[in-house]
C-alpha positions in Angstrom: 84.2 88.2 94.6 87.1 90.6 95.4 90.5 90.7 97.0 91.3 92.1 100.4 94.0 94.8 100.2 97.2 95.0 102.2 98.3 98.3 100.7 101.4 99.0 98.5 104.9 97.5 98.6 108.0 98.9 97.0 110.8 96.7 95.6 114.1 97.0 97.4 116.6 99.7 96.3 114.6 101.3 93.5 112.2 98.5 92.6 108.8 99.7 91.5 105.5 99.6 93.5 102.9 96.9 93.7 99.6 96.4 95.3 99.7 93.6 97.9 96.7 91.4 98.6 95.7 89.1 101.4 97.5 85.8 100.8 100.6 87.5 99.4 99.7 88.1 95.8 101.2 91.3 94.3 99.8 93.3 91.4 102.6 95.3 89.8 101.8 99.0 89.1 102.9 100.6 85.9 102.8 104.3 84.7 100.0 104.9 82.2 98.1 101.9 83.3 94.4 102.2 84.4 93.6 101.6 88.0 90.0 101.1 89.0 88.1 99.3 91.8 84.8 99.2 93.7 84.8 98.9 97.5 82.8 96.0 99.0 81.6 95.5 102.6 83.4 96.5 105.8 87.0 97.4 106.4 88.6 94.6 108.6 91.8 94.7 110.6 94.4 92.7 108.8 96.4 91.9 111.9 100.0 92.7 112.8 103.5 91.2 112.6 102.3 88.3 110.4 99.5 87.4 112.8 95.9 87.6 111.6 93.5 89.7 113.7 91.8 87.1 115.9 88.4 88.8 115.6 88.7 90.4 112.2 87.7 93.7 113.8 86.0 96.4 111.9 88.2 99.5 111.7 87.5 103.2 110.7 87.7 104.2 107.1 89.9 107.2 107.7 92.5 105.3 109.8 95.8 105.2 107.9 97.1 102.6 110.3 94.2 100.3 109.6 94.6 98.2 112.7 92.3 97.6 115.7 93.6 98.7 119.1 94.9 95.2 120.1 96.8 94.7 116.8 98.2 98.2 117.0 99.6 97.5 120.5 101.2 94.3 119.2 102.7 96.2 116.2 104.1 98.9 118.5 105.5 96.4 121.0 108.0 95.3 118.4 108.6 98.7 116.7 112.1 100.2 116.4 110.5 103.5 115.7 108.6 103.4 119.0 111.8 102.6 121.0 110.3 99.3 122.2 113.0 97.1 120.6 116.2 98.3 122.2 117.8 94.9 122.2 117.6 94.5 118.4 121.0 93.0 117.4 120.9 94.1 113.7 123.1 96.8 112.2 121.2 100.1 111.6 121.9 103.0 109.3 121.3 106.7 109.9 120.0 108.6 106.9 119.1 112.1 105.8 115.9 112.2 103.7 114.8 115.1 101.5 111.1 115.4 100.6 111.1 119.0 99.1 112.3 122.5 99.9 112.4 122.8 103.7 111.1 119.3 104.2 114.0 117.2 105.6 114.3 114.5 108.3 117.0 112.4 109.9 116.0 108.8 110.6 117.2 105.2 111.0 116.5 101.9 109.3 117.8 98.4 109.5 120.8 98.0 107.1 119.4 94.7 105.8 116.4 96.7 104.3 118.6 98.7 102.1 116.7 101.8 100.7 113.3 100.3 101.1 112.4 102.5 104.0 113.1 105.6 102.0 110.9 104.4 99.2 108.1 103.7 101.6 108.4 107.2 103.1 108.3 108.9 99.7 111.7 110.4 100.1 112.6 112.2 96.9 116.3 112.1 97.7 118.5 110.8 100.5 122.0 109.9 101.6 123.4 107.6 104.3 125.2 109.2 107.2 126.4 106.3 109.4 126.0 102.7 110.4 126.2 100.8 113.7 124.2 99.3 116.6 120.7 100.4 117.2 121.3 102.6 120.3 124.3 104.3 118.7 122.2 105.0 115.6 119.3 106.3 117.7 121.5 108.6 119.7 123.1 110.1 116.6 119.6 110.5 114.9 118.4 112.5 117.9 121.6 114.5 118.1 121.5 115.5 114.4 117.8 116.2 114.3 118.2 118.7 117.2 121.4 120.2 115.8 120.0 120.7 112.3 116.6 121.7 113.5 114.7 119.0 111.5 111.9 116.8 112.7 111.8 113.0 113.0 108.6 112.9 111.0 107.3 114.9 108.0 103.5 115.0 107.5 102.3 113.2 104.3 100.1 116.2 103.5 103.2 118.4 103.2 105.1 115.7 101.2 102.3 115.6 98.6 102.3 119.4 98.1 106.1 119.5 97.9 106.1 117.0 94.9 104.4 119.5 92.6 106.8 121.4 90.5 110.0 120.1 92.2 113.4 121.5 91.4 115.7 119.4 89.1 117.8 116.5 90.2 121.0 118.5 90.3 119.5 121.1 92.7 118.0 118.4 94.9 121.4 116.7 95.1 123.1 120.0 96.0 120.7 120.6 98.9 121.2 117.1 100.2 125.0 117.6 99.9 124.9 120.8 101.9 122.9 119.2 104.6 125.3 116.2 104.7 128.2 118.7 105.2 126.3 120.4 108.1 125.6 117.0 109.7 129.2 116.0 109.5 130.3 119.1 111.4 128.0 118.4 114.3 130.0 117.2 117.3 128.9 114.4 119.6 128.1 111.6 117.2 128.1 108.2 118.9 131.7 107.0 119.0 130.8 103.5 117.8 128.9 104.7 114.8 130.8 104.3 111.5 130.5 107.4 109.4 129.6 106.8 105.7 130.6 108.8 102.7 128.0 110.9 100.9 126.1 109.2 98.1 122.9 110.9 97.1 120.2 108.6 95.8 117.4 110.4 93.9 113.9 108.8 93.5 112.5 111.4 91.0 112.6 108.9 88.1 111.6 105.9 90.2 108.5 107.8 91.4 107.9 109.4 88.0 107.6 112.8 89.7 107.9 114.8 86.4 104.3 113.8 85.7 103.0 115.4 88.9 101.9 118.8 87.6 99.1 119.5 90.1 97.0 117.9 92.8 93.3 118.7 92.9 92.2 116.5 95.7 93.2 113.6 98.1 90.9 110.6 98.8 89.7 111.0 102.4 88.5 107.4 102.9 87.1 104.4 101.1 83.4 103.5 101.7 81.3 100.5 100.9 80.1 100.7 97.3 82.5 103.6 96.5 84.4 103.6 93.2 87.7 105.1 92.1 89.1 104.9 88.6 91.8 106.6 86.6 95.3 106.4 85.1 98.4 106.0 87.2 100.8 108.8 86.5 103.2 108.6 89.5 103.6 107.0 92.9 105.7 108.0 96.0 105.7 106.2 99.3 102.1 105.0 99.9 100.6 107.6 97.5 99.3 106.9 94.1 98.9 109.9 91.8 96.0 109.3 89.5 94.5 111.2 86.5 90.9 110.4 87.4 88.3 109.7 84.7 86.5 112.9 85.8 89.5 115.1 84.9 90.9 115.7 88.3 94.5 114.9 89.5 93.9 112.9 92.7 96.1 111.2 95.3 95.1 107.9 96.9 97.0 107.1 100.1 97.1 103.3 99.8 97.2 102.9 103.6 93.5 103.7 103.4 93.0 100.6 101.2 94.3 98.1 103.8 91.6 95.8 105.1 89.0 96.6 102.4 87.7 94.1 99.9 88.0 95.5 96.4 86.6 94.3 93.1 87.7 95.4 89.7 85.9 98.3 88.0 87.4 97.8 84.5 84.4 96.0 83.1 81.7 98.5 84.1 81.7 100.3 80.8 82.4 103.8 79.5 79.0 105.0 80.7 80.2 104.9 84.3 83.2 107.1 83.8 81.4 110.4 84.7 80.7 108.9 88.1 83.9 106.9 88.3 85.0 108.7 91.6 82.3 108.2 94.3 84.6 107.9 97.3 85.0 111.0 99.5 87.7 113.4 98.2 89.2 116.5 100.0 90.2 119.4 97.9 93.9 120.4 98.1 95.1 124.0 98.6 98.0 125.7 100.3 101.8 126.0 99.9 104.7 124.3 101.6 107.0 126.7 103.5 110.7 126.3 103.0 113.0 127.2 105.9 116.3 125.4 106.0 118.3 127.8 103.7 
């Protein structure tokens, strides 16, 4: 009998990652530790906003959202990102996130969450820009995004490639500082938004990114009976970087795990290691284009 996955969760403000299971149990993840599992049965919608899916609907294996249409609508109806929660009374912060050369975004997050949102997104480095009510934060986010020419979303495929062979922490901090200066000179910030001093937070060590030397492939989806096993070398956002038993450097987006029942593969013996990756994997190629400087 296995456990049904709820994906990965990061501890607040620099805490490490852990796999979350239905019922609330968390399995802490540690670098150098073996990760292995076998997939069982069908992928079921886990529900949204703390509510179980009323029909435990079957969902597609390649969906990173992992929700059925009804639960996805419920989730979006209360989403700040979807602009459906304009009356949210909480204090929000505007941030500048750096994912790699030329990969930058401006975003907002509830102040009470601290830096958790940046860990979840896989931001390599970031700084706060300002704080205030939701609509003031949202207007400033849109203003700065347009003025700096940066998007409000960065594709995960681009983030993954950018992690390979990153510049050192000092250079990353310098790029974030330059962007902070450019943002500060933009006119038209919401008057009620309090500007915050620059303070670059770097996640390179938290994510163990020095260990990411290459990426040979990305898991495309999980399938019934599929196996995946390897050693955890790094993690960023929802991505686990694994040294697979077959010698490849693979990335598993843990959003693809949500809703699947998984059983341990650790006891299957050394003889299974040659075929320890039997889930679909897409080969990785290409380069990330820089363009901000």
